C-alpha positions as CSV (number, residue, x, y, z in Angstrom):
1,M,36.8,19.7,4.2
2,L,35.3,20.5,0.8
3,L,34.4,16.8,0.3
4,I,32.5,16.8,3.7
5,I,30.6,19.9,2.8
6,S,29.7,18.5,-0.6
7,F,28.5,15.3,1.0
8,L,26.4,17.1,3.6
9,L,24.8,19.3,1.0
10,G,24.2,16.3,-1.3
11,S,22.6,14.4,1.6
12,C,20.3,17.2,2.4
13,S,19.2,17.5,-1.3
14,V,18.6,13.7,-1.4
15,Y,16.0,14.0,1.3
16,K,14.4,17.1,-0.2
17,D,14.3,15.4,-3.6
18,K,12.5,12.4,-2.1
19,T,10.0,14.4,0.0
20,I,6.7,14.9,-1.7
21,K,4.9,18.2,-1.1
22,V,1.9,18.0,1.2
23,E,-0.3,19.5,-1.5
24,K,0.2,16.3,-3.5
25,E,-0.2,13.9,-0.6
26,I,-3.3,15.3,1.1
27,N,-6.6,15.7,-0.7
28,L,-9.1,17.9,1.2
29,D,-12.0,16.8,-1.1
30,F,-14.2,13.9,-0.2
31,P,-15.1,12.1,-3.5
32,K,-16.9,8.8,-3.6
33,I,-14.8,5.8,-2.7
34,S,-15.0,4.5,-6.3
35,E,-13.2,7.7,-7.5
36,I,-10.6,7.4,-4.7
37,K,-9.8,3.8,-5.8
38,K,-9.3,5.0,-9.4
39,E,-7.0,7.8,-8.2
40,E,-5.0,5.6,-5.9
41,I,-4.5,3.0,-8.6
42,S,-3.4,5.7,-11.1
43,E,-0.8,6.9,-8.6
44,K,0.5,3.3,-8.3
45,S,-0.6,3.0,-4.6
46,K,-0.7,-0.5,-3.1
47,D,-3.9,-1.8,-1.6
48,V,-3.0,-2.8,1.9
49,S,-6.6,-3.1,3.2
50,L,-7.0,-5.6,6.1
51,G,-10.2,-7.1,4.6
52,Y,-12.2,-6.7,7.8
53,F,-13.8,-3.9,9.8
54,W,-11.7,-2.0,12.3
55,G,-12.5,1.3,14.0
56,V,-11.0,4.5,15.2
57,S,-11.4,5.8,18.8
58,E,-13.8,8.7,19.5
59,D,-10.8,10.7,20.7
60,I,-9.6,10.7,17.1
61,Y,-12.9,10.9,15.3
62,P,-15.8,11.9,17.7
63,Y,-18.5,10.9,15.2
64,F,-17.4,7.4,14.5
65,S,-20.5,5.8,16.2
66,N,-22.8,8.0,14.1
67,H,-22.1,6.0,10.9
68,R,-22.4,2.5,9.6
69,F,-19.1,2.0,7.8
70,E,-18.1,-0.7,5.3
71,N,-14.7,-2.3,5.7
72,P,-12.1,0.5,5.5
73,I,-9.9,0.6,2.4
74,S,-6.2,1.3,2.9
75,Y,-3.5,2.3,0.4
76,E,0.2,2.6,0.8
77,R,1.5,5.3,-1.5
78,P,4.8,4.8,-3.4
79,T,7.6,5.3,-0.9
80,N,9.7,8.4,-0.6
81,N,11.3,9.8,2.6
82,F,8.2,8.3,4.4
83,V,6.0,5.3,4.1
84,L,2.6,6.9,3.7
85,K,-0.6,4.9,4.3
86,V,-4.1,6.3,3.8
87,D,-7.2,4.7,5.3
88,Y,-10.7,5.6,3.9
89,F,-13.8,5.0,5.9
90,F,-17.0,5.1,3.8
91,D,-20.7,4.0,4.0
92,K,-22.9,1.9,1.8
93,E,-23.5,4.9,-0.5
94,E,-19.8,5.2,-1.1
95,D,-19.6,8.5,0.8
96,V,-16.2,8.9,2.4
97,K,-16.6,10.2,5.9
98,L,-13.1,9.9,7.3
99,K,-9.6,9.9,5.9
100,F,-6.7,8.7,8.1
101,Y,-3.2,9.5,6.9
102,E,-0.1,8.0,8.5
103,W,3.5,8.9,7.8
104,N,6.0,6.3,9.0
105,Y,9.8,5.8,9.0
106,N,11.2,4.5,5.7
107,E,13.8,1.9,6.7
108,K,15.2,1.8,3.1
109,I,16.6,5.3,3.4
110,E,16.9,5.8,7.2
111,T,14.5,8.7,7.5
112,P,16.1,11.2,9.9
113,R,14.1,12.5,12.9
114,E,14.4,16.1,11.7
115,I,12.5,15.4,8.6
116,F,9.5,14.3,10.7
117,K,9.5,17.6,12.4
118,D,9.7,19.4,9.1
119,K,6.9,17.3,7.6
120,F,4.7,17.9,10.7
121,E,5.1,21.7,10.4
122,E,4.6,21.6,6.6
123,I,1.2,19.8,7.2
124,K,0.3,22.2,9.9
125,K,1.0,25.2,7.7
126,F,-0.9,23.7,4.8
127,L,-4.0,23.0,6.9
128,S,-3.9,26.4,8.5
129,E,-3.8,28.0,5.1
130,K,-6.8,25.9,3.9
131,I,-8.9,25.7,7.0
132,G,-7.9,28.6,9.2
133,N,-6.1,28.8,12.5
134,P,-6.0,25.7,14.7
135,T,-8.5,25.5,17.6
136,F,-6.0,23.5,19.8
137,V,-2.2,23.2,19.8
138,K,-0.2,21.2,22.3
139,Y,3.5,20.3,21.9
140,E,5.2,17.9,24.3
141,D,9.0,17.9,25.0
142,L,10.4,14.4,24.8
143,E,13.6,15.5,26.6
144,K,11.7,16.9,29.6
145,S,9.2,14.0,29.7
146,K,9.5,10.9,31.8
147,E,7.5,9.0,29.2
148,E,9.0,6.8,26.4
149,T,6.7,8.4,23.9
150,V,5.1,11.9,23.7
151,R,2.6,13.4,21.3
152,D,2.1,16.8,19.7
153,D,-1.5,17.6,18.9
154,V,-3.1,20.2,16.6
155,K,-6.8,20.4,15.8
156,W,-8.9,22.5,13.4
157,R,-12.7,22.9,13.3
158,S,-14.5,24.6,10.6
159,K,-17.9,24.5,8.9
160,N,-16.6,22.6,5.9
161,L,-13.7,20.5,7.2
162,N,-12.2,19.3,10.5
163,A,-8.7,18.0,11.0
164,Y,-6.7,16.4,13.8
165,L,-2.9,16.2,13.3
166,F,-0.7,14.5,15.7
167,R,2.9,13.3,15.9
168,F,4.4,10.6,18.1
169,K,8.0,11.1,19.2
170,G,9.8,8.4,21.2
171,R,13.1,7.5,22.6
172,G,15.1,5.3,20.3
173,S,14.1,7.5,17.3
174,F,10.5,6.5,17.0
175,D,8.5,9.0,14.9
176,Q,5.1,8.9,13.3
177,I,2.7,11.5,12.0
178,R,-1.0,10.9,11.7
179,L,-3.7,13.1,10.2
180,V,-7.5,12.6,10.4
181,L,-9.8,14.6,8.1
182,F,-13.6,14.6,8.4
183,K,-16.5,16.8,7.5
184,D,-19.1,15.9,10.3
C-alpha cells in the first residue's frame, strides 16, 4: 500500500515538475518580430514555420482582414507536459499584431486529461488577473454532448489587450488548448 501511495505521489510530482508556469509561457507584450525571434532562439525554441502565408478565421481574430501580414513565424517551445507552439502574425514594419498559442498532447509522457483542465484554468486565472474579468465564458460538458468534440470558450476585451482562450475536449482523450492575444 505504501508503495502505491509513493508511486502516485511521485507521478503527480513528475507532472508538476514538467509543467511550466503560465507566466513563463505567455508574453503579454508585443515587441517587434526581430526581438521575438531572438527571444525564442535564446529559449531553444524550434522554428516550425510553414514558409507560406496562412490565416486565422475572423471568429478567432475579428480584425484579420484589416492587416497585410507577412508569412507567420511559428516556434515550438521545448517540450514539457505539453507541446507548445506559438504563431506570430506581423506586418512589414515587424509589428506583431496577433499571437496564437497552442498546447497539445505530449506523446512522450502521455499527458493526462486532468492536466489540460488545470492548465486551462491556470491560463484563465492569469489572464483575468492581468486583463480583468472575462466578457464571455462558455463551458460545454462532453459527457452530456452528442458531439465527438466540444469547446470551452473564454474571451477578454480591454483597451490594451484582447484575448480569446478556448479548449477542445473530445472523446478518445483528445485535448487541445488555444489562446489568441491581440491589441486591435
